[in-house]
Structure formats: C-alpha cells, structure tokens
C-alpha positions in Angstrom: -9.8 0.3 3.5 -9.2 1.7 7.0 -11.2 5.0 6.8 -12.6 6.7 9.9 -16.1 8.2 10.2 -16.3 11.3 12.3 -18.8 14.1 13.1 -18.6 16.9 10.6 -17.4 19.3 13.3 -14.3 17.2 13.7 -13.4 17.4 10.0 -9.8 18.5 9.1 -8.9 20.1 5.8 -7.9 16.7 4.2 -11.2 14.9 5.3 -14.1 14.3 3.0 -17.3 16.0 4.4 -20.6 14.4 3.2 -23.7 16.5 3.1 -27.3 15.5 2.8 -29.8 18.1 1.5 -27.3 20.9 2.0 -26.5 19.9 5.7 -23.1 18.3 6.6 -23.8 15.0 8.1 -20.5 13.2 8.6 -16.7 13.4 7.7 -14.7 10.6 6.4 -11.0 10.5 7.1 -9.1 8.4 4.7 -5.9 6.7 5.7 -2.6 8.1 4.5 -1.4 6.2 1.5 1.6 4.9 3.6 -0.9 3.3 6.0 -2.8 1.9 3.1 0.5 0.2 2.0 0.8 -1.5 5.5 -2.8 -2.8 5.0 -1.9 -4.1 1.5 1.2 -5.9 3.0 -0.9 -7.4 5.8 -3.5 -8.7 3.2 -0.7 -10.2 1.1 0.7 -12.0 4.2 -2.8 -13.4 5.0 -3.2 -14.5 1.4 0.1 -16.4 1.4 -0.5 -17.8 4.9 2.9 -16.7 6.1 5.1 -13.7 6.6 6.4 -12.2 3.3 9.8 -12.6 4.4 9.4 -16.4 4.4 8.4 -16.6 0.7 10.8 -17.9 -2.0 12.5 -15.5 -4.4 9.8 -16.1 -7.2 7.0 -15.4 -4.8 8.7 -12.2 -3.6 9.2 -11.1 -7.2 5.5 -11.6 -7.8 4.7 -9.6 -4.7 6.7 -6.8 -5.9 5.0 -6.9 -9.4 1.6 -6.8 -7.7 2.7 -3.9 -5.4 4.0 -1.9 -8.4 0.8 -2.4 -10.2 -1.0 -0.9 -7.1 1.3 2.1 -6.9 3.1 1.0 -3.6 6.3 2.4 -4.9 5.0 6.0 -5.4 4.7 6.2 -1.6 7.5 8.0 0.3 9.7 5.1 1.7 7.6 2.6 -0.2 10.7 0.6 -1.4 12.1 0.7 2.1 8.7 -0.6 3.6 8.4 -3.3 0.9 12.0 -4.4 1.4 11.5 -4.7 5.2 8.4 -6.8 4.9 10.1 -9.1 2.3 13.3 -9.3 4.3 15.5 -8.2 1.5 17.5 -5.1 0.7 16.2 -2.0 -1.1 18.7 -3.0 -3.8 17.0 -6.4 -4.3 13.5 -4.7 -4.6 15.1 -2.3 -7.2 16.4 -5.4 -9.1 13.0 -7.1 -9.0 11.5 -3.9 -10.4 14.2 -3.6 -13.1 13.7 -7.2 -14.1 10.0 -6.8 -14.5 10.3 -3.6 -16.5 12.9 -5.2 -18.7 10.6 -8.1 -19.3 7.8 -5.7 -20.3 9.9 -3.8 -22.7 11.8 -6.6 -24.2 
C-alpha cells in the first residue's frame, strides 16, 4: 500500500502512532490518497501487461468503472490523473462515467 514505518519520535500529526503496553513503539505514515491512485494505476498497467493508454476503448471504460468503484474520482485531480494515464481527455473520462451511471440507473 506504500506506507512508511518510522520511529515514534518522527511522527507527524497525520501519522498513526502504534503503542505496546502504553509505550509508543512505531509510527506509520500512510501515503496520500493521490499517491495511492498512482499505485492503483501502476497495478492496472501490470495487470493488463501494457500502458493503459494502449488499451482499446472498451478496456478503458472498464478501467474507469473499476477506478470509480475504488473512489479514484474523489481524489483531487483524480479525473485529470486518470485521463492522462488512459491517454484521453477529461471529457472522455466524464463520458465514460456518465455512460456507466446511466446504465446503472436505467
């Protein structure tokens, strides 16, 4: 997931400090959600065995559907990041999302 383990003295306010029997023993720094999106996109590329930009339209639509299910578009600049990885415009990503939502509701 990309977390980093630190000494408890290095903990920052957003880190998770773990204690054992009342004593702080380590801190875990979780990646920013936007970093996680990059990890998810890289994993999808590995799964497909090629850059996402080289997928056909149907496969790109499936990637967008999976990313929406994982909350990728709630991340700031999520649409732009995904559009860049897919080699399409933001408008195209929104079209894929709208098509998926129309299919769910119709």
